[in-house]
C-alpha positions as CSV (number, residue, x, y, z in Angstrom):
1,X,0.0,0.0,0.0
2,X,1.5,3.3,-1.1
3,X,0.6,6.9,-0.8
4,X,-2.1,7.7,-3.3
5,X,0.0,10.4,-4.9
6,X,3.1,8.3,-5.2
7,X,4.2,6.7,-8.5
8,X,6.0,3.4,-8.2
9,X,8.4,1.6,-10.6
10,X,9.3,-2.1,-9.9
11,X,12.4,-3.4,-11.6
12,X,15.1,-6.0,-11.4
13,X,18.3,-3.9,-11.6
14,X,21.6,-5.5,-12.5
15,X,24.6,-5.7,-10.2
16,X,26.4,-2.9,-12.1
17,X,23.7,-0.4,-11.2
18,X,22.6,-1.4,-7.7
19,X,24.9,-4.1,-6.1
20,X,22.7,-6.8,-4.6
21,X,24.9,-7.9,-1.7
22,X,26.7,-6.5,1.3
23,X,29.1,-8.2,3.7
24,X,26.4,-9.9,5.7
25,X,23.2,-9.4,3.6
26,X,21.9,-10.5,0.2
27,X,19.1,-8.7,-1.6
28,X,15.8,-10.6,-1.4
29,X,13.3,-8.6,-3.4
30,X,12.9,-6.6,-6.5
31,X,13.9,-2.9,-6.3
32,X,11.1,-0.4,-5.9
33,X,11.5,3.3,-7.0
34,X,9.0,5.9,-5.8
35,X,8.1,9.5,-6.5
36,X,5.4,11.8,-5.1
37,X,4.3,15.4,-5.3
38,X,3.9,15.6,-1.5
39,X,6.7,17.2,0.6
40,X,7.0,16.9,4.4
41,X,5.6,14.3,6.8
42,X,5.8,11.5,4.2
43,X,5.3,7.9,5.3
44,X,4.9,5.1,2.8
45,X,4.2,1.4,3.3
46,X,5.8,-0.9,0.7
47,X,5.1,-4.6,0.3
48,X,7.6,-6.7,-1.6
49,X,7.3,-10.1,-3.1
50,X,10.3,-11.9,-1.5
51,X,12.5,-13.8,-3.8
52,X,13.3,-16.4,-1.1
53,X,11.1,-17.2,1.9
54,X,12.6,-16.0,5.1
55,X,13.8,-18.8,7.4
56,X,13.1,-18.5,11.2
57,X,15.5,-16.3,13.2
58,X,16.9,-14.7,10.0
59,X,16.8,-10.9,10.0
60,X,15.5,-8.9,7.1
61,X,16.4,-5.3,6.5
62,X,14.5,-2.6,4.7
63,X,17.0,-0.4,2.9
64,X,17.1,2.5,0.4
65,X,19.8,3.4,-2.1
66,X,22.0,6.2,-1.1
67,X,23.1,7.8,-4.4
68,X,25.8,10.0,-2.8
69,X,27.6,7.1,-1.0
70,X,26.6,4.5,-3.6
71,X,25.4,2.0,-1.0
72,X,22.3,0.6,0.7
73,X,21.3,2.2,4.0
74,X,18.5,1.4,6.4
75,X,18.1,5.1,7.5
76,X,14.5,6.2,7.4
77,X,13.1,2.7,6.9
78,X,11.6,0.1,9.3
79,X,11.0,-3.5,8.7
80,X,7.5,-4.9,9.4
81,X,8.8,-7.7,11.6
82,X,8.3,-11.5,11.6
83,X,4.5,-11.1,11.3
84,X,4.9,-8.9,8.2
85,X,8.2,-10.0,6.6
86,X,7.4,-8.5,3.2
87,X,6.5,-5.0,4.5
88,X,8.6,-1.9,4.9
89,X,7.6,1.6,6.2
90,X,9.8,4.5,5.0
91,X,9.7,8.2,5.4
92,X,11.5,9.3,2.2
93,X,11.6,8.5,-1.5
94,X,14.3,6.7,-3.5
95,X,14.9,3.1,-4.6
96,X,14.0,0.6,-2.0
97,X,14.6,-3.1,-1.5
98,X,14.7,-5.8,1.3
99,X,18.0,-7.4,2.3
100,X,18.1,-10.8,4.0
101,X,20.9,-11.8,6.4
102,X,23.1,-14.6,5.3
103,X,23.1,-16.1,8.7
104,X,20.5,-16.6,11.5
105,X,20.7,-14.5,14.6
106,X,23.1,-15.8,17.1
107,X,22.3,-15.7,20.8
108,X,25.3,-14.4,22.7
109,X,27.0,-16.9,25.1
110,X,24.2,-19.4,24.6
111,X,26.6,-22.2,23.6
112,X,28.9,-21.6,26.6
113,X,25.9,-21.5,29.0
114,X,24.5,-24.7,27.6
115,X,27.8,-26.7,27.7
116,X,28.6,-25.5,31.2
117,X,25.1,-26.2,32.5
118,X,24.7,-29.6,30.9
119,X,28.1,-30.7,32.1
120,X,27.2,-29.7,35.6
121,X,23.8,-31.5,35.2
122,X,25.4,-34.7,34.0
123,X,27.9,-34.7,36.9
124,X,25.2,-34.0,39.4
125,X,23.0,-36.8,38.1
126,X,25.8,-39.3,38.3
127,X,26.5,-38.3,41.9
128,X,22.8,-38.5,42.6
129,X,22.6,-42.1,41.3
130,X,25.6,-43.1,43.2
131,X,24.1,-41.7,46.4
132,X,20.9,-43.6,45.8
133,X,22.9,-46.8,45.3
134,X,24.8,-46.3,48.5
135,X,21.8,-45.6,50.8
136,X,19.2,-47.6,49.0
137,X,18.7,-50.3,51.7
138,X,18.4,-47.7,54.5
139,X,15.9,-45.4,52.8
140,X,13.3,-47.7,51.3
141,X,11.7,-48.6,54.6
142,X,8.1,-48.3,53.4
143,X,6.3,-48.9,50.2
144,X,5.8,-45.1,49.8
145,X,9.5,-44.4,50.2
146,X,10.2,-47.3,47.8
147,X,7.9,-45.5,45.3
148,X,9.7,-42.2,45.8
149,X,13.2,-43.5,45.4
150,X,12.4,-45.9,42.5
151,X,10.8,-42.9,40.6
152,X,13.8,-40.7,41.5
153,X,16.3,-43.2,40.1
154,X,14.4,-43.6,36.9
155,X,13.9,-39.8,36.5
156,X,17.6,-39.3,37.0
157,X,18.5,-42.1,34.5
158,X,16.2,-40.6,31.8
159,X,17.4,-37.1,32.3
160,X,21.1,-38.3,32.3
161,X,20.6,-40.1,28.9
162,X,18.7,-37.2,27.5
163,X,21.4,-34.7,28.6
164,X,24.2,-36.9,27.1
165,X,22.3,-37.1,23.8
166,X,21.8,-33.3,23.9
167,X,25.6,-32.8,24.3
168,X,26.4,-35.4,21.6
169,X,24.1,-33.6,19.1
170,X,24.9,-30.0,20.1
171,X,26.7,-29.4,16.8
172,X,24.4,-31.0,14.2
173,X,26.5,-29.8,11.3
174,X,29.3,-32.2,12.2
175,X,27.3,-35.4,12.8
176,X,25.6,-37.6,10.3
177,X,21.9,-37.7,9.6
178,X,21.5,-41.1,11.2
179,X,23.1,-40.0,14.5
180,X,21.0,-36.9,14.5
181,X,17.9,-39.0,14.0
182,X,18.9,-41.4,16.9
183,X,19.7,-38.4,19.2
184,X,16.2,-36.9,18.4
185,X,14.6,-40.2,19.0
186,X,16.3,-40.8,22.4
187,X,15.7,-37.3,23.6
188,X,12.0,-37.6,22.6
189,X,11.7,-40.9,24.6
190,X,13.8,-40.0,27.6
191,X,12.2,-36.6,28.2
192,X,8.7,-38.1,27.9
193,X,9.7,-41.0,30.2
194,X,10.9,-38.5,32.8
195,X,7.5,-36.8,33.0
196,X,5.6,-40.1,33.0
197,X,7.7,-41.3,36.0
198,X,6.6,-38.0,37.7
199,X,3.1,-39.0,36.8
200,X,3.5,-42.4,38.5
201,X,4.5,-40.6,41.7
202,X,1.5,-38.3,41.7
203,X,-0.9,-41.1,40.7
204,X,0.2,-43.4,43.5
205,X,-0.1,-40.6,46.0
206,X,-3.6,-39.8,44.7
207,X,-4.5,-43.5,45.1
208,X,-3.3,-43.6,48.7
209,X,-5.0,-40.4,49.6
210,X,-8.4,-41.3,48.1
211,X,-8.4,-44.9,49.4
212,X,-7.3,-43.9,52.9
213,X,-3.6,-44.8,52.4
214,X,-4.4,-48.4,51.3
215,X,-1.1,-50.1,50.9
216,X,0.1,-51.1,47.5
217,X,2.5,-53.9,47.1
218,X,5.9,-53.2,45.7
219,X,5.5,-55.6,42.8
220,X,2.1,-54.0,41.9
221,X,3.7,-50.5,42.0
222,X,6.7,-51.7,40.0
223,X,4.5,-53.2,37.2
224,X,2.3,-50.1,37.1
225,X,5.3,-47.7,37.1
226,X,7.2,-49.6,34.4
227,X,4.1,-49.5,32.1
228,X,3.4,-45.9,32.8
229,X,7.0,-44.8,32.9
230,X,8.3,-46.6,29.8
231,X,5.7,-48.3,27.8
232,X,3.5,-45.2,27.4
233,X,6.3,-42.9,26.2
234,X,7.6,-45.7,23.9
235,X,4.2,-46.0,22.2
236,X,4.0,-42.2,21.7
237,X,7.5,-42.1,20.2
238,X,7.0,-45.3,18.1
239,X,3.7,-44.1,16.6
240,X,5.0,-40.6,15.9
241,X,8.1,-42.1,14.3
242,X,6.1,-44.4,12.0
243,X,3.5,-41.9,11.0
244,X,6.1,-39.4,9.9
245,X,7.7,-41.4,7.1
246,X,9.7,-43.6,9.3
247,X,11.4,-40.8,11.2
248,X,12.2,-38.8,8.0
249,X,14.2,-35.6,8.1
250,X,12.0,-32.5,8.3
251,X,9.0,-34.7,9.1
252,X,10.0,-36.3,12.4
253,X,13.2,-34.4,13.2
254,X,15.1,-31.3,12.1
255,X,18.7,-31.8,10.9
256,X,19.5,-28.3,12.1
257,X,18.6,-29.0,15.7
258,X,18.4,-32.8,16.0
259,X,15.1,-32.3,17.8
260,X,11.4,-32.5,16.9
261,X,9.9,-30.4,14.1
262,X,7.8,-27.3,14.7
263,X,5.7,-26.4,11.7
264,X,3.2,-23.9,13.2
265,X,0.4,-23.9,15.6
266,X,-0.6,-27.5,16.4
267,X,1.6,-28.6,13.5
268,X,4.7,-30.7,13.7
269,X,6.0,-33.6,15.8
270,X,6.9,-31.2,18.7
271,X,3.3,-31.5,19.8
272,X,3.7,-35.2,20.5
273,X,6.0,-34.0,23.3
274,X,4.3,-30.8,24.4
275,X,0.7,-32.1,24.7
276,X,1.6,-35.2,26.9
277,X,3.8,-33.0,29.1
278,X,1.0,-30.4,29.5
279,X,-1.5,-33.1,30.4
280,X,0.9,-34.6,33.0
281,X,1.6,-31.3,34.6
282,X,-2.1,-30.6,34.9
283,X,-2.8,-34.1,36.5
284,X,0.1,-33.6,38.9
285,X,-1.3,-30.2,40.0
286,X,-4.7,-31.8,40.5
287,X,-3.2,-34.7,42.5
288,X,-1.2,-32.3,44.7
289,X,-4.4,-30.4,45.6
290,X,-6.3,-33.5,46.4
291,X,-3.5,-35.1,48.5
292,X,-2.9,-31.8,50.4
293,X,-6.6,-31.6,51.3
294,X,-6.7,-35.2,52.4
295,X,-3.6,-34.8,54.6
296,X,-5.0,-31.7,56.2
297,X,-8.4,-33.4,57.0
298,X,-7.1,-36.9,57.8
299,X,-7.3,-37.8,61.5
300,X,-4.7,-40.3,62.5
301,X,-6.5,-43.0,64.4
302,X,-3.9,-45.8,64.1
303,X,-0.3,-45.4,65.0
304,X,0.6,-48.0,62.4
305,X,-0.3,-45.4,59.7
306,X,1.9,-42.6,61.1
307,X,5.1,-43.6,59.4
308,X,3.3,-44.2,56.0
309,X,1.5,-40.8,56.3
310,X,4.9,-39.1,57.0
311,X,6.4,-40.9,54.1
312,X,3.5,-39.7,51.9
313,X,4.2,-36.2,53.0
314,X,7.8,-36.6,51.9
315,X,6.8,-37.9,48.5
316,X,4.3,-35.1,48.2
317,X,7.1,-32.6,48.8
318,X,9.0,-34.2,45.9
319,X,6.0,-33.9,43.6
320,X,5.4,-30.3,44.6
321,X,9.1,-29.5,43.9
322,X,9.5,-31.6,40.7
323,X,6.4,-30.5,38.9
324,X,7.2,-26.8,38.6
325,X,10.9,-27.4,38.2
326,X,10.5,-29.7,35.2
327,X,7.2,-28.3,33.9
328,X,7.9,-24.6,34.0
329,X,11.0,-24.6,31.7
330,X,9.0,-26.3,28.9
331,X,6.5,-23.5,28.9
332,X,9.5,-21.2,28.0
333,X,10.6,-24.0,25.6
334,X,7.3,-23.9,23.7
335,X,7.6,-20.1,23.6
336,X,11.0,-20.4,21.9
337,X,9.3,-22.3,19.1
338,X,6.6,-19.7,18.5
339,X,8.7,-16.6,19.0
340,X,11.2,-15.3,16.5
341,X,14.6,-14.0,17.5
342,X,14.0,-11.0,15.3
343,X,11.4,-9.8,17.8
344,X,14.2,-8.4,20.0
345,X,15.1,-8.5,23.7
346,X,11.9,-10.3,24.9
347,X,12.7,-13.4,22.7
348,X,16.3,-13.4,23.9
349,X,15.1,-13.3,27.5
350,X,12.8,-16.3,26.9
351,X,15.6,-18.3,25.4
352,X,17.9,-17.6,28.3
353,X,15.2,-18.4,30.8
354,X,14.5,-21.8,29.0
355,X,18.2,-22.8,29.2
356,X,18.8,-21.6,32.7
357,X,15.6,-23.2,34.2
358,X,16.4,-26.5,32.5
359,X,19.9,-26.6,33.7
360,X,19.6,-25.4,37.3
361,X,17.3,-27.8,39.1
362,X,19.5,-31.0,39.3
363,X,22.7,-29.1,40.0
364,X,20.9,-27.1,42.8
365,X,19.6,-30.3,44.5
366,X,23.0,-32.0,44.3
367,X,24.9,-29.0,45.7
368,X,22.3,-28.9,48.6
369,X,22.9,-32.6,49.4
370,X,26.7,-32.2,49.3
371,X,26.7,-29.1,51.7
372,X,24.1,-30.4,54.1
373,X,24.6,-34.1,54.3
374,X,27.8,-35.6,52.9
375,X,29.8,-34.2,55.8
376,X,27.6,-36.2,58.2
377,X,26.4,-39.6,56.9
378,X,23.9,-40.1,59.8
379,X,22.3,-36.7,59.2
380,X,22.3,-37.4,55.5
381,X,20.4,-40.7,55.8
382,X,17.9,-39.2,58.2
383,X,17.1,-36.2,55.9
384,X,17.3,-38.2,52.7
385,X,14.7,-40.7,54.0
386,X,12.5,-37.8,55.0
387,X,11.2,-39.3,58.3
């Protein structure tokens, strides 16, 4: 849409007249020349047919030709943004075009933060598993505590494998397509399994609260947890893999990220991860509310239940802590898919928040254990058991 008094000439001008590249940008539109009889307070809106579709996170620049300096300049022109990539708003007249960056926007220090955080997370998870192995016999005194620690071990294992795959695929350009596909597949499965094991925690707590802390046998819990924790995510990943051309590139996974594909709102394999996680977080919140209400109202009439109730409170604390810790970061993760880095500081802040929130929880727990307990094994076992 142009000023009604403006005359416009569209042309493809050769490189000798208006060079079509700069050091970091290539021209990505036809050249538009405008004239008008109006003088001051001029503002025109130009819409260009882009020669090449703009990839995500790639900046476009609205420019005009400076005849005195014989170069493109963005002075007096503003790009319409990711929502209007073909639009420019300018306050003067000359020859206009849209330039597209040769490279996507780079987030400062993101690689360093990711490597440092993931390395700390992997070390913390290994130490956590070793601690569980050392104190296992002393801490699983009740069925509820057996539930808690079995789930914690499996959550830690899943997160450890997923983090290792993330590190191994952090530079997709130097690994083969098959390894990128395997990394995406393992990350998809392990991250889902981690949340399903959290669901097993909250489900068992909900059962105990509703049915007056009716005891569940260890074998029954183990069968239920294995099906919920591993079979359910396996089926989701398996069906997603098969229905997307056998895990084909750009259908199941992206070769640029070695992760699931986002193709728009409710489009892409990423939703086979986001939707189950969202449902699990909702169920966990519901279970927490019910269990808290039951614990507050429950009158202890039998001393034999006291230890089980106390253990249930310990598990509840774990669910309350784990649900926001592992659920909240993925809200920011989903935002990184729908937001474009060209939007500015807000998008950068969301990306930093996603990385930091994903990397901090395990390291924070491990440092707490080391400071408070490892110096005194008796105190450690007492606090770790939670009773």
